[in-house]
C-alpha positions in Angstrom: 0.3 0.0 -0.1 1.0 3.4 -0.5 2.0 5.7 2.8 0.8 9.3 3.2 1.7 11.1 6.2 0.1 14.5 7.8 3.4 16.3 7.7 3.6 20.3 7.3 0.6 21.1 9.1 0.9 23.3 12.5 -1.2 21.4 15.3 -3.4 24.4 17.0 -2.4 24.6 20.7 -6.0 24.0 22.0 -7.9 21.3 23.8 -10.1 19.8 20.9 -13.7 18.5 21.6 -15.5 16.7 18.4 -18.8 17.6 17.8 -20.7 15.8 15.3 -23.8 16.3 13.6 -26.0 14.7 10.7 -24.8 15.4 7.7 -27.3 15.2 4.1 -30.2 13.9 6.1 -28.1 11.1 7.7 -28.3 10.5 11.7 -25.1 10.6 13.7 -23.5 7.0 14.0 -24.5 4.8 16.2 -23.1 1.3 17.9 -25.0 -0.3 15.4 -28.2 0.1 12.6 -28.2 1.2 9.1 -27.0 4.7 10.3 -23.7 3.3 11.1 -22.0 3.7 7.7 -23.8 7.6 7.1 -21.4 10.2 6.6 -20.8 13.1 9.6 -19.6 16.6 9.8 -16.4 16.8 12.2 -16.1 20.4 13.9 -13.1 20.6 16.2 -13.8 23.3 18.7 -11.7 24.8 21.4 -12.7 24.5 24.8 -14.7 27.7 26.1 -12.7 29.8 28.6 -13.3 33.0 30.7 -11.1 35.0 28.7 -12.4 37.8 26.5 -10.3 36.3 23.7 -12.6 35.9 20.3 -13.5 31.9 20.1 -11.7 30.8 17.1 -13.9 28.8 14.2 -12.3 25.5 13.0 -12.7 23.7 9.9 -15.9 21.6 9.5 -15.4 18.3 7.7 -17.7 15.9 6.0 -16.5 12.6 6.6 -17.6 9.0 5.3 -17.8 6.7 7.0 -19.0 8.7 10.0 -17.2 8.5 13.3 -17.6 4.8 15.2 -19.6 3.4 12.2 -19.4 -0.4 11.8 -19.5 -3.2 9.3 -18.2 -0.7 6.8 -18.5 -2.5 3.1 -14.2 -2.8 2.6 -14.7 -1.8 -1.0 -16.6 1.4 -0.7 -14.4 4.4 -0.8 -13.3 6.6 2.2 -14.0 10.2 1.7 -13.1 13.4 3.6 -14.3 17.1 2.4 -14.1 20.4 4.2 -17.7 22.1 3.7 -16.1 25.0 5.8 -12.3 26.0 6.2 -9.4 23.8 4.3 -8.7 20.3 4.1 -5.0 19.6 4.6 -3.2 16.3 5.0 -5.3 13.1 5.6 -4.2 9.7 6.7 -6.2 6.8 7.2 -4.5 3.6 8.9 -5.0 0.4 10.9 -4.2 -0.6 14.4 -0.9 -2.0 13.1 0.2 1.6 11.3 -0.5 0.1 7.9 -1.5 3.1 5.6 -4.0 3.3 3.2 -3.5 5.3 0.2 -5.5 7.6 -1.2 -5.4 11.3 -2.6 -7.4 14.8 -3.0 -9.3 16.0 -6.0 -9.0 19.4 -7.6 -11.9 20.0 -5.8 -10.6 19.2 -2.3 -12.7 16.0 -1.9 -9.9 12.9 -0.5 -10.8 9.4 -1.6 -8.9 6.5 -0.6 -7.6 4.5 -3.3 -7.3 1.0 -2.0 -10.2 -1.0 -0.8 -9.9 -1.9 3.2 -9.3 -5.0 4.8 -12.3 -6.7 6.6 -12.9 -7.0 10.2 -10.6 -4.2 11.0 -10.6 -1.3 12.8 -9.1 2.0 11.0 -8.4 5.7 12.2 -8.4 8.9 10.1 -6.3 11.9 10.8 -7.2 15.3 9.1 -5.5 18.4 9.2 -7.8 21.4 8.4 -7.6 25.3 8.4 -10.4 27.0 9.4 -12.3 30.4 7.6 -10.2 32.3 10.5 -7.1 30.8 10.0 -7.3 28.2 12.9 -5.4 25.0 12.1 -6.5 21.8 13.5 -5.9 17.9 13.3 -9.1 15.6 14.1 -9.6 11.9 14.3 -12.4 9.6 13.2 -12.3 5.8 13.7 -14.7 3.1 12.3 -14.8 -0.6 11.7 -15.2 -2.8 8.8 -17.7 -5.6 8.5 -16.9 -9.2 9.3 -17.7 -11.4 6.5 -20.2 -14.6 7.3 -17.7 -16.1 5.0 -14.2 -15.5 4.2 -13.3 -16.2 0.7 -9.8 -18.1 0.4 -7.7 -19.2 -2.8 -4.5 -21.0 -3.9 -1.7 -19.8 -6.2 -0.5 -22.6 -8.4 2.6 -23.2 -9.3 4.0 -22.4 -5.9 7.4 -21.9 -6.8 9.9 -24.4 -8.5 10.5 -25.5 -12.6 7.6 -26.0 -14.5 6.8 -26.7 -18.2 6.2 -24.3 -20.9 2.4 -25.3 -20.9 1.8 -24.2 -17.2 -0.5 -21.2 -17.0 -0.5 -19.3 -13.4 -3.3 -20.3 -11.8 -5.7 -18.5 -8.9 -7.9 -21.2 -7.6 -10.9 -19.8 -5.5 -12.3 -22.4 -2.7 -15.8 -21.1 -3.7 -17.2 -19.3 -7.1 -16.7 -15.8 -7.7 -20.5 -15.4 -8.5 -21.0 -12.5 -10.4 -18.9 -11.5 -13.8 -18.5 -7.8 -12.0 -16.8 -9.6 -8.9 -14.7 -11.6 -11.3 -13.8 -8.3 -13.0 -12.8 -6.8 -10.0 -10.5 -9.7 -9.3 -8.5 -9.8 -12.4 -7.7 -6.0 -12.0 -5.9 -6.3 -9.0 -3.9 -9.4 -9.8 -0.8 -9.1 -11.6 1.2 -11.4 -13.8 5.5 -9.8 -14.3 7.9 -12.0 -16.8 11.1 -11.8 -17.8 11.6 -11.5 -20.4 8.3 -10.1 -21.5 5.7 -12.1 -22.8 2.4 -11.2 -24.4 -0.4 -13.2 -22.3 -4.1 -13.0 -20.9 -6.3 -13.5 -17.9 -9.4 -15.8 -18.1 -11.9 -17.7 -16.6 -12.2 -21.5 -17.0 -15.1 -21.1 -14.8 -16.0 -18.9 -11.5 -13.3 -20.8 -9.4 -10.4 -20.9 -11.7 -8.8 -17.8 -12.9 -5.9 -18.6 -15.2 -2.9 -16.1 -17.1 -1.3 -18.1 -19.7 0.9 -16.6 -22.6 -0.1 -16.0 -26.3 1.8 -19.2 -27.4 3.9 -21.4 -24.8 6.3 -19.9 -22.3 10.0 -19.0 -23.8 12.5 -21.7 -21.8 14.0 -19.9 -19.1 11.2 -17.2 -18.2 10.8 -15.7 -15.1 7.2 -15.3 -13.4 6.2 -13.4 -10.4 2.8 -13.2 -9.7 0.8 -10.9 -6.9 -2.7 -11.1 -5.8 -3.6 -7.9 -3.7 -7.0 -9.0 -3.2 -8.1 -8.2 0.1 -11.4 -6.6 0.5 -13.1 -7.9 -2.5 -16.4 -9.3 -2.4 -17.2 -12.7 -4.1 -20.2 -13.7 -3.4 -23.2 -12.5 -0.7 -21.7 -11.5 2.7 -18.5 -13.3 1.4 -15.3 -11.5 1.2 -11.2 -12.1 0.6 -9.5 -11.0 3.5 -5.6 -12.1 2.3 -3.2 -11.2 -0.4 -0.7 -13.3 -1.8 2.6 -13.9 -3.9 4.1 -16.5 -5.7 7.1 -17.1 -8.2 8.3 -19.7 -10.4 10.8 -20.8 -13.5 10.0 -22.2 -16.9 12.2 -25.3 -17.9 12.9 -26.6 -21.0 10.2 -27.3 -23.8 8.9 -30.6 -23.4 6.3 -31.4 -25.7 4.9 -35.2 -26.3 2.1 -36.0 -28.8 0.1 -39.0 -29.0 -1.6 -40.6 -31.9 -4.3 -42.7 -30.6 -4.7 -44.2 -34.0 -0.7 -45.3 -34.5 -0.5 -46.4 -30.4 2.5 -44.0 -30.0 4.1 -41.4 -28.0 6.6 -38.8 -29.4 8.8 -37.1 -26.7 10.2 -33.8 -28.3 12.6 -31.6 -25.9 13.4 -28.2 -27.0 11.8 -29.4 -30.5 14.2 -32.0 -30.9 12.8 -35.8 -30.8 14.0 -37.7 -28.4 12.2 -40.8 -27.7 9.0 -42.7 -29.4 7.4 -45.2 -27.6 4.2 -47.5 -28.2 1.3 -46.8 -25.8 -2.4 -48.0 -25.5 -4.7 -45.0 -25.0 -8.7 -45.8 -24.1 -10.8 -48.2 -25.5 -13.5 -47.3 -28.0 -16.6 -46.0 -26.6 -18.2 -43.1 -25.3 -17.1 -43.3 -21.7 -13.4 -44.7 -22.2 -11.8 -43.2 -25.4 -9.1 -41.0 -24.4 -9.8 -37.3 -24.9 -8.6 -35.5 -28.1 -6.4 -32.0 -27.4 -4.0 -30.0 -25.8 -3.4 -31.1 -22.2 -1.0 -30.3 -19.4 0.7 -32.3 -16.8 -1.2 -31.5 -13.8 1.2 -33.2 -10.9 3.1 -36.3 -10.6 3.0 -39.2 -8.7 5.2 -42.3 -8.6 2.9 -44.8 -6.9 -1.2 -44.5 -6.5 -4.0 -46.5 -6.4 -6.4 -46.2 -9.3 -10.2 -46.9 -8.4 -12.8 -46.7 -11.1 -15.3 -45.7 -8.7 -13.6 -42.0 -8.5 -13.7 -41.7 -12.4 -15.9 -39.0 -14.0 -18.4 -40.6 -14.8 -17.4 -43.3 -12.1 -17.8 -47.4 -12.5 -18.6 -48.3 -8.9 -17.6 -51.4 -7.7 -19.8 -54.4 -8.7 -20.1 -52.6 -12.3 -19.2 -54.2 -15.5 -15.4 -52.9 -16.0 -14.9 -51.7 -12.3 -11.0 -52.0 -10.9 -9.0 -50.9 -8.3 -5.2 -51.6 -8.9 -1.5 -50.2 -8.0 -0.3 -48.5 -10.8 3.7 -46.6 -10.8 5.3 -43.8 -12.8 2.2 -41.5 -12.7 1.7 -38.5 -14.6 -2.0 -36.5 -14.5 -3.7 -34.9 -17.4 -7.0 -34.5 -16.2 -9.1 -34.3 -13.0 -11.4 -36.9 -15.0 -8.9 -40.0 -14.4 -6.6 -39.5 -17.7 -2.8 -40.7 -16.4 0.3 -41.7 -18.5 1.6 -44.3 -16.5 3.1 -48.1 -16.1 0.8 -50.8 -17.2 2.5 -54.4 -17.4 -0.9 -55.8 -17.8 -1.4 -54.3 -21.3 2.3 -54.6 -22.8 1.1 -56.9 -25.7 -1.5 -54.3 -26.6 0.7 -51.2 -26.6 1.7 -50.3 -30.4 -1.4 -52.0 -31.6 -4.6 -51.7 -29.5 -6.5 -49.3 -27.7 -7.5 -51.6 -24.2 -7.7 -49.1 -21.5 -10.4 -47.0 -19.9 -8.7 -43.5 -20.9 -5.3 -43.4 -19.3 -2.3 -43.7 -21.6 -0.7 -47.4 -20.9 3.5 -47.6 -21.3 5.5 -50.5 -20.6 7.4 -50.3 -17.1 10.9 -49.1 -18.4 9.3 -46.7 -20.7 6.9 -44.9 -18.3 9.6 -44.6 -15.8 11.6 -42.8 -18.5 8.8 -40.6 -18.9 8.1 -39.7 -15.5 12.0 -38.7 -14.5 12.0 -36.4 -17.7 8.6 -34.9 -17.0 7.5 -31.9 -14.9 4.3 -30.3 -13.9 3.1 -28.1 -16.9 4.6 -30.0 -19.6 2.6 -30.3 -23.0 0.9 -33.5 -24.0 -0.9 -33.4 -27.1 -3.9 -36.2 -28.2 -4.5 -36.5 -31.8 -6.7 -39.1 -33.8 -9.7 -39.4 -31.0 -13.4 -38.0 -31.6 -13.8 -37.4 -27.9 -12.8 -33.5 -27.1 -11.3 -32.5 -24.0 -13.3 -29.8 -22.3 -11.4 -26.9 -20.8 -12.9 -27.7 -17.4 -11.5 -31.2 -17.4 -8.0 -30.4 -16.8 -5.7 -27.4 -17.1 -7.6 -26.5 -20.3 -6.3 -23.4 -21.3 -4.6 -24.6 -24.5 -8.1 -25.9 -25.7 -8.5 -22.1 -26.9 -6.3 -20.2 -29.6 -5.3 -17.0 -28.1 -8.6 -15.0 -29.7 -10.6 -17.2 -27.7 -8.9 -17.0 -24.7 -9.1 -13.6 -23.9 -12.7 -13.8 -24.3 -12.7 -15.8 -21.2 -11.6 -12.7 -19.4 -14.4 -11.3 -17.3 -13.4 -7.9 -18.8 -13.9 -8.7 -22.3 
């Protein structure tokens, strides 16, 4: 956040008492109720004395939210204006001393430029000069709302080296409900790349915001991500409380192509073909054929138990085709259950037939090599299948061309 200090203005050597009166028909702030977020006029008045000296005339400030207001929405701007006199420096800070940026407009209205944090007490400190030249400093305190639901999110990847197809992912735990709310999120998140690479944000659904380059990443690119999202609303009484950041590096270009009809996978690194392996993909059928399209390696697991009851759609225990089997050298490609993995039971079919339930089967030694030479974010392109890969079934940013991807932005 940007900081502002209230320097350069003298403080009158008088005892101040705050006199609050309603402004524009809004009642004075109370401990609760709808009036708590109204604006108020604040006047700094010297304590009366028996001296015949004329009483000073301090400035009168219109302040929003009102002093002692509660349940203030974090995304509503804080404003201060002098209805009498001249407004000076304004500082808005929380109890920890973290300041909130803001600036005065040409007509003298100070407006905060950053959103606030939920469940936080803020203090406004305002310098002003009255019509007779009286210089005063006054303060006002308010509290932001405590949401019924605190929206959380994660950033992926979280450091490390990734493949050239790995997008930046902001994964929300629950949906960002409206397009306007998704647009506000997009306005605040930022991706920096070295070297510079053109790219764009888009939403796969209302929980998954992703940034991908126009084409695959340049190998060696350094990527930094910042998400200053605190104070943004994502649903009914649901607000984000935390900011985050991450960085990662793009490794070599590893792009593999699976031809489901030729039953092969060709592995290329930096454009050079390294290996060609025999494979067996999903057997014909609307629920078993391997999906066609450009997929991204989501994760690597050296050993897992595959249970067909967890597939999308599932094959429950007791149903024809049900299986539960331990597998090695697993590279996940979709959330629906497609992996590249070792399959010693289908070696005889590899290179000639498609016999799996959608996974790409490889001989044990071949699968181990593939596992050891792959990383999250590597590209695996499938050709020859009639079953389409849908964007939300995995990291589906490469289903779109760049024009189509930019259309996924909430700001488009």
